[in-house]
DOROKOL-898542 format. One line per field, with one value per residue (C-alpha): x, y, z. Coordinates in pm, whole numbers, plus 32768, in hexadecimal, padded with zeros to 4 digits. Example, Ala and Ser with C-alpha at 12.3 -4.5 7.8 and 13.67 -1.06 7.14 Angstrom:
px	84CE  8557 $
py	7E3E  7F96 $
pz	830C  82CA $
//
This chain:
px	9922  97D6  9766  98AC  988F  9717  9787  98A7  9796  96B4  97D3  9837  96D7  96BC  97ED  97A1  9652  96FC  9811  9709  9609  96DD  95EF  94E2  9482  94F2  93D8  9410  93D9  92E9  933F  91E5  915D  9256  934B  94AE  957C  96D8  97F8  9889  99E5  9A5B  99D6  9A31  9ABB  9A41  9917  98A3  9721  96A2  95B6  9491  94C4  94AF  938E  92CA  9301  9292  9167  9118  9128  904A  8F48  8F4E  8F0F  8DD6  8E12  8E6D  8D8E  8E32  8F8C  9093  920C  9312  9487  95A4  970D  96C6  95D1  9463  9363  920F  90BD  8F58  8E74  8E6D  8D70  8E84  8FD9  9049  8FF8  90AF  91F7  91C0  91D6  9306  93CE  9371  93FC  953C  9589  955F  96A5  9773  9687  974A  964D  94D3  93F8  92A3  918B  907B  8F66  8E93  8D46  8CA9  8B67  8A25  897D  8853  8937  88D5  89B5  8AC2  89AE  892A  8A79  8AB3  897A  89DC  8B1F  8A69  896E  8A84  8B4A  8A25  89DA  8B50  8B35  89F9  8AA5  8B73  8A53  8991  8AAC  8ADA  897D  8981  8AA8  8A15  88D0  8998  8A7B  8951  889E  89D4  8A21  88BB  88F0  8A50  89BB  88AE  89AB  8AA3  898B  8907  8A50  8ABE  8952  89DD  8B45  8B18  89FF  8A27  891C  89D2  8B17  8A53  89DF  8B10  8BD0  8AB3  8AA0  8C1A  8BF5  8AFC  8BAA  8CDA  8C23  8B8C  8CCE  8D6A  8C54  8C80  8E04  8DC5  8CD4  8DCD  8EDD  8E06  8DA5  8F32  8F36  903F  90DA  8F81  8F4A  909B  9049  8EFB  8F8A  90B1  8FD5  8EEE  8FDB  900C  8EB2  8E5E  8F82  8EE9  8D9B  8E01  8EBC  8D7F  8C8F  8D54  8C46  8B53  8C7C  8CB3  8B77  8B5A  8C89  8C14  8AD0  8B9A  8C5E  8B2E  8A82  8BB1  8BF7  8A8C  8AB5  8935  87FE  868F  85E7  8729  8719  8854  88ED  89CE  8A65  8979  883C  8787  8691  8628  86C5  85C6  86B8  8806  8821  8944  8937  88B1  884C  86E9  868C  8533  8590  84EC  8421  837E  8452  850D  8683  874A  88D0  89DC  8A88  8BE8  8B8A  8AE2  8C36  8D16  8C47  8C27  8B20  8A4A  895D  888D  87D4  8912  890D  879F  8812  8856  88DA  8827  887F  87F3  887A  87BA  8803  87D7  8809  894E  88A6  881E  88DF  8970  897A  8805  87A9  8872  87B5  8665  86B7  8755  8623  8543  8619  861A  847F  8459  83DA  848F  85DD  86D0  8782  8893  8950  8911  888C  8971  8948  8A8D  8AFB  8B44  8BA3  8B7D  8AA8  8A74  8959  8921  89D4  89A4  8950  897E  8885  88E5  880A  87E4  86AA  8652  8643  85AB  847C  845B  849D  85C4  8511  83E2  8494  858B  8459  83BD  84EB  852B  83B1  83C0  852C  84A6  8363  842B  8502  83DF  8348  8490  84C0  85EB  8611  8654  86AD  86D1  8803  87A1  88E4  88F9  896A  8A2C  8A4E  8B68  8B0F  89A2  8868  87CD  8665  8541  8429  82E8  8209  8225  81A1  80FD  81DD  80C1  80DD  8255  8247  8164  8239  8331  831E  8288  82C8  8241  81B3  8148  8101  7F82  7F61  8000  7F2F  7F7E  7F53  809C  816A  80FB  821D  8187  80A5  7F9F  8093  819F  80C1  8167  82CA  82DB  83CB  8333  83DC  82A0  820A  8313  8303  818F  81EE  82F3  81E0  80FD  8228  826E  82A3  8424  848A  84CA  85AB  869D  86C9  8817  87CF  86FB  85B6  85FA  852D  852B  8475  8321  834A  83B5  8285  81B4  8242  8220  80A7  8070  813A  808A  7F7A $
py	C273  C2A1  C3A9  C458  C482  C4E1  C605  C685  C690  C767  C861  C87D  C8C5  C9C3  CA79  CA70  CB27  CC2C  CC72  CC8C  CD5C  CE5E  CF2E  CE31  CDB5  CC4A  CB30  CA0C  C8B4  C7D1  C658  C5FD  C6BB  C69E  C58E  C5E2  C50B  C489  C581  C50D  C478  C586  C6E7  C7B7  C916  C98A  C8E6  C8CC  C8E6  CA1A  CA18  CAAB  C9A1  C892  C93D  C951  C7DB  C74A  C836  C7CC  C64F  C680  C72C  C627  C520  C5A7  C502  C623  C742  C8A1  C80F  C925  C8EE  C9F2  C9BD  CA75  CA29  C8D5  C889  C82C  C886  C7CC  C821  C7CC  C6AC  C541  C425  C2FF  C2E5  C235  C352  C447  C367  C369  C4CF  C4D9  C3C2  C47F  C5C5  C503  C465  C5DC  C643  C739  C706  C72B  C6BA  C6A9  C72A  C680  C739  C6A2  C646  C512  C56E  C470  C3D7  C419  C314  C315  C306  C1B7  C1FF  C101  BFF1  C02C  C004  BECF  BE3A  BEAC  BDEF  BCC4  BCCF  BD18  BBD7  BB02  BB6B  BB0E  B9C6  B959  B8BD  B7E2  B78E  B715  B678  B5CB  B558  B4CB  B402  B393  B316  B260  B1BA  B140  B0C0  B024  AF92  AF00  AE62  ADD7  AD38  AC8C  AC22  AB98  AAD9  AA4C  A9D9  A93B  A890  A77A  A763  A7BC  A6F2  A7B9  A8D7  A9A0  A99E  AA01  AB26  AB96  AB92  AC3B  AD5E  AD85  ADB2  AEBD  AF71  AF7A  B01F  B127  B15E  B1A5  B299  B360  B376  B406  B4F3  B571  B581  B651  B73D  B77A  B6BB  B5C8  B5B2  B553  B453  B3B5  B3CB  B329  B213  B1DC  B1F2  B0EF  AFC5  B079  B092  AF47  AED3  AFAA  AF48  ADDC  ADFD  AEB4  ADB6  AC90  ABA4  AC26  ABEB  AA8F  AA1E  AABA  AA0B  A8DF  A8F5  A8F7  A7BC  A702  A753  A6FA  A5A4  A56F  A460  A432  A48D  A50C  A41E  A347  A2D3  A34A  A37B  A4C5  A526  A42F  A497  A3A4  A40C  A422  A52D  A642  A75F  A7E4  A951  AA6A  AA57  A910  A7A9  A778  A609  A578  A49F  A35E  A41E  A505  A637  A70A  A70F  A82E  A7CC  A8CC  A86A  A88B  A791  A6A4  A6B4  A67A  A56E  A402  A3C8  A27F  A25F  A129  A146  A132  9FA8  9F10  9DFC  9E42  9D65  9D66  9C8E  9C61  9B83  9A7F  99A9  9834  9759  96A2  955D  959B  9529  9655  95A1  9543  96A5  9731  9646  96A7  9830  97E2  9732  985B  993E  985A  9851  99BE  9A78  9BC1  9B1E  9AEC  9989  9A47  9AAB  998F  99DC  9946  9923  991C  98E7  9A3B  9A23  996F  9A27  9A12  9931  9914  98B2  99E4  9991  9ABD  9A84  9B48  9B41  9C2F  9CEF  9DBA  9F19  9FB6  9EE7  9E8B  9F54  9EB9  9F14  9E48  9D24  9D1B  9D1F  9C0C  9B32  9B69  9AFB  99CB  994E  996A  98A8  97A4  976F  975F  964D  9579  95A9  9668  9736  98A8  98FF  9A4F  9AE7  9A6B  99DA  9878  9822  96EA  9649  9546  94D0  9498  9544  9499  9465  9401  9341  93AC  92A2  919F  91D9  90B9  903E  90B3  9211  91F8  91B6  92B2  93AD  939C  94F6  94E3  95C5  971A  9715  95B8  9569  9533  96A0  9752  9813  97F1  9956  99A4  98FB  99F6  9AB6  9C13  9C65  9D76  9E35  9E23  9EBA  9E00  9DDB  9EE4  A008  A143  A223  A266  A2E1  A3B1  A454  A498  A540  A60A  A688  A6D7  A7AA  A911  A910  A948  AA1D  A92E  AA2E  AA31  A8AA  A862  A6EE  A65C  A5C2  A456  A3AA  A25F  A2FD  A306  A19F  A126  A1D9  A11F  9FDB  A013  A07C  9F34  9E5C  9EF6  9E33 $
pz	4714  465F  4768  475A  45DB  4602  46F2  461C  44EE  45BD  4638  44B9  444D  4564  44FB  4386  43F1  44B5  43BA  429C  434C  43E3  44A3  449D  4602  465B  4646  4722  4684  4739  470B  4746  4626  451C  4494  4451  4350  43A3  4346  4202  41E8  40E9  40C3  3F85  3FC5  3E78  3E26  3CB4  3CF8  3DA8  3EC7  3DFB  3CF7  3E00  3EAC  3D5B  3D03  3E39  3E34  3CE1  3D4C  3E8F  3DD6  3CB7  3DAB  3E37  3F7D  4058  40DF  40AC  4082  40BE  4067  40CA  4085  4132  40FF  4085  419C  414B  4232  41E1  4277  4248  4282  4210  4257  42C7  4360  4207  4134  422E  4222  40BE  40B2  417F  40A6  3F69  3FFA  4064  3F16  3E69  3DD2  3EC2  3FE2  4123  4235  423D  434F  431D  43E2  431D  4417  4428  44A6  45B9  452F  45F1  46D1  45C5  4498  43DE  42CD  434B  4393  4227  419E  4255  41D4  4080  4095  4109  3FFB  3F06  3F92  3F78  3E24  3DC7  3E77  3DBB  3CA9  3D8D  3E52  3D21  3CA2  3DE6  3E0E  3CA8  3CFD  3E3C  3D9D  3C83  3D91  3E5E  3D1D  3CA4  3E00  3E04  3CA7  3D1A  3E3A  3D7F  3C75  3D5D  3E1C  3CDE  3C86  3DBF  3DE4  3D08  3DA6  3F11  3FCD  411F  4119  4221  4159  401E  40D8  4166  402A  3F6C  405A  4062  3EFF  3F0C  401F  3F5F  3E3D  3F26  3FCF  3E6F  3E2D  3F6B  3F23  3DD3  3E4A  3F57  3E47  3D5C  3E8F  3EC4  401E  3FB5  410E  418C  4087  40DE  4233  4211  4141  423B  4369  42FA  437C  44B2  44E5  44A2  4598  46C6  467D  4684  47DA  4855  47E1  480C  4874  476E  4669  46FC  46C8  4575  4505  459F  44EE  438F  4406  446C  4330  425F  4313  4366  446F  4483  43C0  4413  44D2  455D  46C0  473F  48AE  48DA  4A22  4AC4  4A31  4966  4853  46DD  4619  45C7  4549  4522  44F9  4512  4697  472C  46E3  474B  47BD  4816  494F  49A9  4AB6  499D  49F7  48F1  496A  48CF  48D0  4859  4721  47D0  48BF  47AB  46E1  4819  48DC  4896  47B1  4791  4658  469C  454F  445A  44B6  44D8  45BC  4738  483B  49A0  4ACD  4C2B  4D55  4E03  4F34  4F6A  50AC  50D9  50F0  4F83  4E51  4DA6  4C33  4C73  4CC7  4B96  4AB7  4B3B  4B08  49A4  4951  49C5  48F7  47BD  47B9  47F9  46C4  46F6  4745  461F  45DB  450E  45EF  46CD  483A  4954  4AB2  4B77  4CEB  4D72  4ECB  501C  5114  5285  5254  50D8  4FA7  4EBB  4D48  4C33  4B29  49DA  48A9  4761  46EA  45CC  467C  454A  4565  46F5  4818  48E5  4A22  49D2  494B  4A72  4B5E  4A9B  4A96  4C12  4C52  4B66  4BFD  4D65  4D14  4C5E  4D97  4E6B  4D8D  4D9C  4F09  4EE3  5040  5037  517F  522F  52C2  5425  54F1  555D  56AB  56EC  5834  583B  59A7  5967  59FB  5B32  5AE6  5BE9  5B71  5C23  5B89  5A7D  5938  585A  5740  563C  56BB  56A7  552F  54FF  55A0  5469  53C0  5274  5130  5150  5003  4FAB  4E2B  4E6F  4F0C  4DE7  4D09  4B8A  4B2F  4BF0  4AD4  49DE  492D  497A  4A90  4AA1  4B9A  4A9E  4975  4874  47F9  46FB  4707  47A1  46AC  45F2  474F  478A  4638  4672  47C7  4708  461A  4738  47E5  4787  45FF  459D  4492  4367  42C6  43D8  43AA  430B  42EE  41BD  420F  4217  4112  41E1  4304  425D  41E1  433B  43E1  42EC  433C  449C  4485  43CE  44C8  45F3  469B $
//
């Protein structure tokens, strides 16, 4: 429909030119060089404004703007013909709109040309640079204001972090929880500053998106880094509950060692072999944890077998006396010797005893007790046979005597005890031998190994340094032979 109206407007203009000019030759109109306005909805038969008045008015306006080069205006029967040159299409369109809005103008033929710039014309580039510079100058106040607000937000966040940490130091003992709450307060202050900057700059939607997307980003990061987040949360719970302290002897997931450090990712143990073992905090929190330091007393046990011909109560009393005389074995709780099972060749006794795990090594004390019980059984003639099978022949075994032995030799054939009392050495009855290297706890030795190992970052330790560790090391050094 627009195309039909456009063609009808062109035909009307051509008809008006042929009527007005009379003998003038007809000039064809090229749609490539001139712009024709749409035909008006209503055309006055007796216009109030004359063509010359319209021409003078438009010519005056175009000359006054000084935007056009050699502007020419010709009006004929209410149709305005514009010619000349202008720098941009916007100004060309503006001239056409001006003519159409003039009183009693029927149509506009806009023949104003926009010359194409040369390839070496840098005026457009310079105008773009000038526009950028003007935009930069206009944005300078917002930039300086935003920078000021950001600096104030960072300074306020640092002060808030220190203030919250000092406030929680007396109320929350967990160092990690203090750090998390303090940093969360500082981050909230910085986020408020960024939100204020975006609001002042007119980026309200971006500010709301930033605030609303913070939780979504946290959720996405939590899913992507599930293991890291799990270890981090486990470190918070461990530092709050504190099931162990620095220097405690613990067993976690089958690993036994002394606690060296609890950081935000792992728990570091110095094993009894002198190795540093790092266990993820999530594993520590979900595994069965045994702390051998919380209770100084520790129970140990071992099994010893005696012969079926020996009295059980006599063997129990001998072993109990050894435990009662041992300096590292506690009398309270009282040690006990119980019949455990009937083996194929032995009656098995299980020996239970308690010791102070902070002062003595359970491995060394156990070795000493086993050695002394064995020696006591040998001294009292208690047999400790091996697992060899005894073969019984109900019908007897035929024996042929090659030669008759004297009676004296027959008496001497009776086997004697393997360890007569006269041949025993008195130094075997000592509580601790050189091979056992004393009964003191090896925690101080392992602590020395930990200090000689690769140094740990003390700033990452979430556990406070145990004050009793130094005193315990001094005690063990004094009791060490």
